[in-house]
C-alpha positions as CSV (number, residue, x, y, z in Angstrom):
1,X,-30.0,41.2,31.0
2,X,-33.7,40.9,29.9
3,X,-36.3,41.2,32.1
4,X,-39.3,38.5,31.0
5,X,-42.4,38.6,33.4
6,X,-44.3,36.0,33.9
7,X,-48.2,36.5,35.2
8,X,-49.9,33.8,36.4
9,X,-48.5,30.5,38.2
10,X,-51.1,28.2,38.0
11,X,-51.7,25.3,37.4
12,X,-50.5,25.6,33.6
13,X,-47.9,27.5,34.8
14,X,-44.7,25.7,36.2
15,X,-43.1,23.7,32.9
16,X,-42.7,27.5,31.4
17,X,-41.7,28.9,34.6
18,X,-38.9,26.0,34.7
19,X,-38.3,26.4,31.2
20,X,-37.5,29.8,31.2
21,X,-35.4,29.7,34.7
22,X,-33.4,27.0,33.5
23,X,-32.5,29.2,30.2
24,X,-31.8,32.3,32.1
25,X,-28.0,32.1,32.8
26,X,-27.0,31.0,29.3
27,X,-29.4,33.4,27.7
28,X,-29.1,36.3,30.6
29,X,-32.6,36.6,31.5
30,X,-33.8,37.5,34.8
31,X,-37.7,35.9,35.7
32,X,-40.1,37.7,37.7
33,X,-43.0,35.2,38.6
34,X,-46.5,37.3,39.5
35,X,-49.6,35.3,41.3
36,X,-52.2,36.7,43.8
37,X,-50.8,33.5,45.8
38,X,-47.5,34.8,47.3
39,X,-46.3,31.5,48.2
40,X,-47.5,29.7,45.1
41,X,-45.3,31.5,42.9
42,X,-42.2,31.8,45.3
43,X,-42.5,27.3,45.2
44,X,-42.8,28.0,41.4
45,X,-39.2,30.2,41.4
46,X,-37.7,27.8,44.3
47,X,-35.1,30.3,45.1
48,X,-33.3,30.2,41.7
49,X,-30.5,32.7,41.6
50,X,-32.2,34.5,38.5
51,X,-35.2,34.6,39.2
52,X,-38.2,35.9,42.0
53,X,-41.6,35.6,43.0
54,X,-44.4,38.6,43.1
55,X,-47.2,38.6,45.0
56,X,-49.7,40.6,42.4
57,X,-53.0,41.7,41.9
58,X,-54.0,42.3,38.4
59,X,-56.6,44.9,39.1
60,X,-53.8,47.1,40.4
61,X,-53.3,49.4,38.0
62,X,-49.9,51.1,39.1
63,X,-48.4,47.8,40.1
64,X,-49.4,46.4,36.8
65,X,-48.0,48.9,34.6
66,X,-44.8,49.2,36.6
67,X,-44.3,46.0,36.3
68,X,-44.8,45.4,32.4
69,X,-42.9,48.8,31.8
70,X,-39.4,47.4,33.9
71,X,-39.9,44.0,31.5
72,X,-39.0,43.2,28.2
73,X,-41.4,40.5,27.7
74,X,-44.5,39.3,29.1
75,X,-46.0,36.3,29.0
76,X,-49.7,36.4,30.2
77,X,-51.1,33.1,32.2
78,X,-53.9,34.7,33.8
79,X,-57.8,34.1,33.5
80,X,-58.6,35.7,29.5
81,X,-60.6,38.3,30.8
82,X,-57.3,40.5,31.4
83,X,-55.8,39.7,28.1
84,X,-56.9,42.8,26.7
85,X,-55.5,45.5,30.0
86,X,-52.4,43.6,29.5
87,X,-51.7,43.8,26.0
88,X,-52.9,47.0,26.1
89,X,-50.5,47.9,28.8
90,X,-47.5,45.8,26.4
91,X,-48.8,48.5,23.5
92,X,-48.3,51.5,25.7
93,X,-45.1,51.0,26.7
94,X,-43.8,48.8,24.0
95,X,-43.2,45.8,25.3
96,X,-44.0,41.7,23.8
97,X,-46.9,39.8,25.4
98,X,-47.1,36.4,24.7
99,X,-50.4,34.2,25.8
100,X,-51.6,30.8,25.7
101,X,-55.5,32.5,25.8
102,X,-57.9,32.1,22.7
103,X,-57.9,36.0,21.6
104,X,-60.0,38.7,22.6
105,X,-61.4,40.7,19.9
106,X,-60.6,43.8,21.5
107,X,-57.0,42.7,21.1
108,X,-56.8,42.2,17.5
109,X,-57.7,45.4,17.3
110,X,-54.5,46.8,18.9
111,X,-52.4,45.9,15.4
112,X,-51.7,48.6,14.4
113,X,-50.5,50.2,17.4
114,X,-48.2,47.2,17.9
115,X,-47.5,47.6,15.0
116,X,-46.3,51.6,15.0
117,X,-44.4,50.1,18.5
118,X,-42.8,47.3,17.3
119,X,-43.9,44.7,19.1
120,X,-44.9,41.3,19.0
121,X,-48.4,40.5,20.4
122,X,-48.7,36.4,20.2
123,X,-52.0,34.9,21.3
124,X,-53.3,31.2,21.2
125,X,-49.8,29.6,21.9
126,X,-50.4,27.1,24.3
127,X,-52.1,23.6,23.5
128,X,-55.5,24.3,22.5
129,X,-55.4,26.9,20.9
130,X,-51.7,26.9,19.8
131,X,-50.2,23.3,19.2
132,X,-53.5,22.3,17.5
133,X,-52.9,25.5,15.8
134,X,-49.2,24.5,14.6
135,X,-49.8,20.7,13.3
136,X,-52.9,22.0,11.3
137,X,-50.8,24.3,9.5
138,X,-48.2,21.5,8.9
139,X,-50.4,19.3,7.7
140,X,-52.9,21.3,5.8
141,X,-49.2,22.2,3.8
142,X,-48.4,19.1,3.5
143,X,-51.8,18.2,1.7
144,X,-51.6,20.6,-0.2
145,X,-48.0,19.8,-1.6
146,X,-49.0,16.6,-2.6
147,X,-51.8,17.8,-4.8
148,X,-55.3,17.3,-2.8
149,X,-57.8,19.9,-2.4
150,X,-59.3,19.7,1.5
151,X,-63.0,18.4,1.7
152,X,-63.1,17.8,5.3
153,X,-61.4,19.3,8.6
154,X,-61.9,17.6,11.5
155,X,-59.7,18.5,15.0
156,X,-60.2,16.7,18.4
157,X,-58.2,18.0,21.9
158,X,-58.5,16.5,25.0
159,X,-56.7,16.7,28.4
160,X,-57.4,13.5,30.2
161,X,-56.2,10.9,32.6
162,X,-54.4,8.3,31.4
163,X,-56.3,5.0,30.8
164,X,-56.8,3.2,34.2
165,X,-59.1,0.3,35.2
166,X,-59.0,2.5,38.5
167,X,-60.4,5.6,37.5
168,X,-62.9,7.7,39.7
169,X,-66.4,7.2,38.3
170,X,-66.1,10.4,35.8
171,X,-63.1,9.6,34.6
172,X,-61.6,12.9,34.9
173,X,-58.8,14.7,36.3
174,X,-58.7,18.8,37.6
175,X,-55.1,19.7,35.7
176,X,-56.2,23.0,34.5
177,X,-58.4,26.1,35.5
178,X,-61.3,24.3,37.1
179,X,-64.3,27.4,36.2
180,X,-63.2,26.7,32.5
181,X,-64.2,22.6,33.1
182,X,-67.6,24.1,34.4
183,X,-67.8,26.8,32.1
184,X,-67.4,23.9,29.0
185,X,-69.6,24.7,26.1
186,X,-71.5,28.0,27.8
187,X,-71.1,29.4,24.4
188,X,-72.6,27.0,22.4
189,X,-71.2,25.6,19.4
190,X,-71.0,26.3,15.5
191,X,-69.6,24.2,12.9
192,X,-69.9,22.6,9.3
193,X,-70.9,19.2,8.7
194,X,-71.3,18.1,5.1
195,X,-72.3,21.5,4.0
196,X,-74.4,22.6,6.5
197,X,-74.1,24.6,9.2
198,X,-74.9,23.5,12.3
199,X,-76.0,25.6,16.3
200,X,-75.9,24.0,19.6
201,X,-76.9,25.8,22.7
202,X,-75.2,25.2,25.9
203,X,-77.0,22.1,26.9
204,X,-77.0,20.6,23.4
205,X,-73.1,20.6,23.4
206,X,-73.4,17.8,25.4
207,X,-75.7,15.9,24.0
208,X,-74.7,16.1,20.2
209,X,-71.6,13.8,20.6
210,X,-70.3,10.8,18.7
211,X,-67.8,7.7,19.0
212,X,-63.8,8.6,18.5
213,X,-61.3,5.7,18.5
214,X,-57.5,7.1,19.5
215,X,-54.8,4.6,19.1
216,X,-53.2,2.7,22.4
217,X,-56.1,4.9,24.1
218,X,-59.5,3.1,23.2
219,X,-63.0,4.3,22.4
220,X,-63.9,8.3,23.3
221,X,-66.6,10.7,23.0
222,X,-66.3,14.1,21.3
223,X,-68.2,17.1,21.5
224,X,-67.8,20.4,19.5
225,X,-66.4,23.2,20.8
226,X,-67.4,26.8,20.3
227,X,-67.4,28.5,17.0
228,X,-65.3,26.0,14.6
229,X,-66.9,28.4,11.2
230,X,-64.0,31.1,12.3
231,X,-61.5,28.4,11.2
232,X,-61.9,28.3,7.6
233,X,-60.7,31.7,7.8
234,X,-57.9,31.0,10.1
235,X,-56.7,27.9,8.0
236,X,-57.5,29.1,4.8
237,X,-60.0,26.5,4.2
238,X,-62.8,28.6,2.4
239,X,-64.5,25.4,0.5
240,X,-64.6,22.5,2.7
241,X,-67.9,20.9,3.2
242,X,-66.6,20.0,6.9
243,X,-65.2,22.0,9.6
244,X,-65.6,20.8,13.3
245,X,-63.2,21.3,16.4
246,X,-63.8,19.1,19.3
247,X,-63.4,18.3,22.7
248,X,-62.9,14.0,23.5
249,X,-63.5,12.9,27.4
250,X,-64.0,9.4,28.1
251,X,-67.3,7.7,27.1
252,X,-70.0,8.7,29.9
253,X,-68.7,12.3,30.8
254,X,-71.1,14.8,28.4
255,X,-74.0,12.5,29.6
256,X,-73.7,13.7,33.3
257,X,-72.6,17.1,32.6
258,X,-75.8,17.5,30.4
259,X,-77.4,16.7,33.6
260,X,-75.5,19.4,35.4
261,X,-76.6,21.9,32.9
262,X,-80.0,20.9,32.8
263,X,-80.0,21.5,36.8
264,X,-78.6,25.1,36.1
265,X,-75.4,24.6,38.2
266,X,-72.6,25.8,35.7
267,X,-74.1,30.0,36.9
268,X,-71.1,32.4,37.3
269,X,-73.5,35.1,37.2
270,X,-76.1,35.3,39.7
271,X,-74.8,35.7,43.0
272,X,-76.5,33.2,45.6
273,X,-76.0,34.8,49.5
274,X,-75.9,32.6,52.2
275,X,-74.1,29.6,50.1
276,X,-71.2,29.0,52.6
277,X,-73.6,28.1,55.1
278,X,-75.7,25.6,53.4
279,X,-75.0,21.7,52.7
280,X,-74.3,20.3,49.5
281,X,-78.1,18.7,49.8
282,X,-79.5,22.1,50.2
283,X,-77.6,23.5,47.6
284,X,-78.8,21.1,45.2
285,X,-82.7,21.6,46.4
286,X,-82.2,25.4,45.4
287,X,-82.7,24.2,41.3
288,X,-85.4,21.9,41.6
289,X,-89.3,23.2,42.1
290,X,-90.7,22.7,45.1
291,X,-93.2,19.2,45.8
292,X,-91.5,17.4,43.4
293,X,-91.7,13.7,44.4
294,X,-91.3,13.8,48.2
295,X,-88.3,15.2,50.2
296,X,-86.0,12.2,48.8
297,X,-83.8,15.1,47.3
298,X,-81.8,12.3,44.8
299,X,-85.6,11.1,44.1
300,X,-86.5,14.6,43.4
301,X,-83.3,15.1,41.1
302,X,-84.4,12.0,39.3
303,X,-87.6,13.0,38.3
304,X,-86.8,16.6,37.6
305,X,-84.3,15.3,35.0
306,X,-86.1,12.7,33.6
307,X,-83.8,9.6,34.8
308,X,-83.5,6.5,36.9
309,X,-83.2,7.5,40.4
310,X,-80.8,4.4,40.9
311,X,-79.0,4.8,37.5
312,X,-75.2,5.3,36.5
313,X,-75.9,9.4,36.1
314,X,-77.5,9.8,39.5
315,X,-74.7,7.8,41.1
316,X,-71.7,10.1,39.6
317,X,-73.7,12.9,40.6
318,X,-73.9,11.5,44.4
319,X,-70.2,10.5,44.2
320,X,-69.4,14.0,43.1
321,X,-71.2,15.4,46.5
322,X,-74.1,16.9,45.2
323,X,-76.2,15.6,47.8
324,X,-73.6,15.3,51.0
325,X,-74.9,16.9,53.7
326,X,-71.7,18.2,54.7
327,X,-71.4,22.1,55.1
328,X,-69.9,24.1,51.5
329,X,-67.7,26.6,54.1
330,X,-65.2,28.4,52.0
331,X,-66.7,31.8,50.5
332,X,-68.1,30.8,47.4
333,X,-70.7,33.5,45.7
334,X,-72.0,31.4,42.8
335,X,-73.5,28.1,41.9
336,X,-70.7,27.8,39.7
337,X,-67.9,28.3,42.4
338,X,-69.6,25.8,44.7
339,X,-69.2,23.1,41.1
340,X,-65.7,24.5,41.3
341,X,-64.9,23.7,45.0
342,X,-66.1,20.0,44.2
343,X,-64.6,19.3,41.1
344,X,-61.2,20.4,43.0
345,X,-61.9,18.0,46.1
346,X,-63.4,15.1,44.1
347,X,-61.4,15.0,40.9
348,X,-58.2,15.8,42.3
349,X,-55.1,13.9,40.4
350,X,-53.7,11.5,42.8
351,X,-49.7,11.7,42.8
352,X,-48.8,8.6,41.7
353,X,-51.0,9.1,38.4
354,X,-50.6,10.6,35.0
355,X,-52.5,12.8,33.2
356,X,-52.9,12.4,29.2
357,X,-52.9,15.4,26.1
358,X,-54.4,14.5,22.8
359,X,-54.2,16.0,19.6
360,X,-55.4,14.6,16.8
361,X,-56.0,16.3,13.2
362,X,-58.1,14.6,10.1
363,X,-58.2,15.9,6.9
364,X,-60.1,14.2,4.1
365,X,-58.4,15.4,0.6
366,X,-59.6,15.1,-2.9
367,X,-56.9,14.2,-5.7
368,X,-57.4,15.0,-9.5
369,X,-57.2,11.0,-10.1
370,X,-60.6,10.6,-8.1
371,X,-59.0,9.4,-5.0
372,X,-60.2,10.6,-2.1
373,X,-57.5,10.5,1.1
374,X,-57.3,10.7,5.1
375,X,-54.6,12.2,6.4
376,X,-54.6,11.4,10.4
377,X,-51.9,13.0,12.2
378,X,-51.8,12.2,16.6
379,X,-50.7,13.5,19.3
380,X,-50.1,12.0,23.0
381,X,-48.0,13.0,26.0
382,X,-48.4,11.7,29.4
383,X,-47.5,13.7,32.3
384,X,-44.2,12.9,34.6
385,X,-44.0,12.9,38.5
386,X,-42.6,16.4,37.4
387,X,-45.2,18.2,35.6
388,X,-48.4,17.3,34.1
389,X,-49.5,16.7,30.4
390,X,-51.0,20.0,30.6
391,X,-48.6,22.2,32.2
392,X,-45.8,20.9,29.8
393,X,-47.5,20.8,26.7
394,X,-49.2,24.7,27.4
395,X,-46.3,26.2,28.9
396,X,-43.6,24.8,26.4
397,X,-45.1,26.8,22.9
398,X,-45.1,30.2,25.2
399,X,-41.9,29.4,26.5
400,X,-40.3,28.2,23.0
401,X,-42.0,31.6,21.8
402,X,-40.2,33.7,24.1
403,X,-37.0,32.7,24.0
404,X,-37.4,33.4,19.9
405,X,-38.2,36.3,20.3
406,X,-35.6,37.5,23.4
407,X,-32.8,35.8,21.0
408,X,-33.9,37.8,18.1
409,X,-34.9,34.8,16.0
410,X,-38.9,35.9,15.4
411,X,-39.1,38.8,13.6
412,X,-42.6,39.6,13.6
413,X,-44.7,42.2,15.0
414,X,-48.6,43.2,15.2
415,X,-51.0,40.8,16.7
416,X,-50.6,37.3,15.4
417,X,-51.5,33.7,16.5
418,X,-49.3,30.7,15.5
419,X,-50.6,30.2,12.0
420,X,-47.3,32.3,10.0
421,X,-44.6,29.4,9.7
422,X,-42.2,31.9,11.0
423,X,-43.3,30.4,14.1
424,X,-45.3,26.8,13.7
425,X,-42.3,25.9,11.5
426,X,-39.5,26.5,13.8
427,X,-41.5,25.8,16.9
428,X,-42.5,22.2,15.4
429,X,-39.4,21.5,14.8
430,X,-38.2,22.1,18.6
431,X,-41.2,20.2,20.2
432,X,-39.7,16.8,19.3
433,X,-36.7,17.6,21.3
434,X,-38.8,17.4,24.2
435,X,-40.4,14.3,23.6
436,X,-43.8,15.8,22.1
437,X,-44.1,14.3,18.6
438,X,-46.7,13.7,15.9
439,X,-47.5,10.2,14.5
440,X,-49.0,10.8,11.1
441,X,-51.3,8.0,8.1
442,X,-52.2,8.3,5.3
443,X,-55.6,6.5,4.2
444,X,-57.5,5.7,0.7
445,X,-61.1,6.3,1.3
446,X,-64.1,5.1,-0.2
C-alpha cells in the first residue's frame, strides 16, 4: 500500500483530496490529510475508508518529519514559506514531493541531493503556475514544428466570478488564499515589451493595465505579474522581443487596488497593537495625515488619494467596509490581516454562484515567407456546485502528477517544474477527460 500525505486542506485542496481518495482503492493508496484546522481536514476526508484527517502544525518538526518519513509521496499545499522545510525533509527521508507553488530558490539547490536520493521534487504543478507552463510549452512546440520563429509571448491567468450582472461592486470572489490577493504585486513586475525591459514598483503594477478581450467573457483588464523575464529561459525563448505574463481582472479592479496600496493597507510586516479593539473607520484613519480635510474619514481619504469623494472608487472602498463603525474583532496583527478579514467577509462566493478560471496564451511568430501569425490558446473552466474552478484547476495537475509517480509512469528525478515533455504531454492529454480543454486559433497579422 502506498501512503499519500497531503499537507493543507484549504480552498485549493478539495478537488485534489477527492481525486486521491476516489482512486485510493483502485491503486491501493491510503491518504492522510493534514491541516491546522482538524475539522476542515476531517470534512475533506468525509469518513472515507482509505483516508484519515490529522491536526497538523508544520512548525512541529518532530511531527512533520515523522509523517513524511512514513509516507511514499507528499503533496504540499501549504503556504510557499514552508516549501523548503518540507522539501528538505523529503530529501532527507527519500520521499517524492509535489507542490503547486512557485519554486523557492533554496529548493532548486536541492537538485543534486534529490537525484542522489532518487526522488522527484516537482514544483509549480497547479494552475498558475502549472497548467499555464504545460500549455505554453505545447503551443511553443507546435509553432516551432510549423517553422515559426517566436517573437512575442503573452500569457494571461485569472480566477474571477463568472460574468454576472449582479456581481458585487469589486466584481471579485475570494476562492483561494486571500492573503495572496492582498499581497498581489508586492514584489513589483519585470517584463519585456518590444525589446525594452520594463520595471514596475508595487503601486505601478496596478497602474500599467491594458484591455484584453476574452471570448464569451468580454473585456477584461490585465496587469503584469511578477518577473516575466525568467520565462525566456524557462520556455527557451531567448530572442523574443516581447515577454509578458499578466493577471486578468474585470475592469475597475486595478484602480481600486492601486488606491488601497497608496493608503498602505497591504502591509504584512509591521505589527500594529490594539487592532481588534478599533473600528474599521479608526483603522483607516491611521493611514492618513493629521488635519487633512476635516473629520470626515471619507473626505479625508478622498483628499489624500486625490480622488472624487463621491466617485466610484470611494463608493467601492465604502462598500468594502473601510469606513465602517463596526469593531474589527478577531486577532489581527497587521494591516494586511485586517484587509484579509474584510475580503473574506465581503467577497465570499455565494453558494449559488460559479467562479471562472481563464488561461490564455498569445504567441506572435514570424515565418520564412515573411508572414507573421498570432497563435491564441484559450482555456476557460467554470466551477460546479461541488468544486470551485480554482480548486479543480489547482488540484487536478498535482493529483495527476502524483498518480503518475505512484504508478511508476513518471521516472524523472531531481527538482523540476512541468516544462519537461514527460510531464506536460502526459498531463495535458489527461486534462480533457476532466473537462479542461484549450481552444486554439491562428490569425495572420499585418
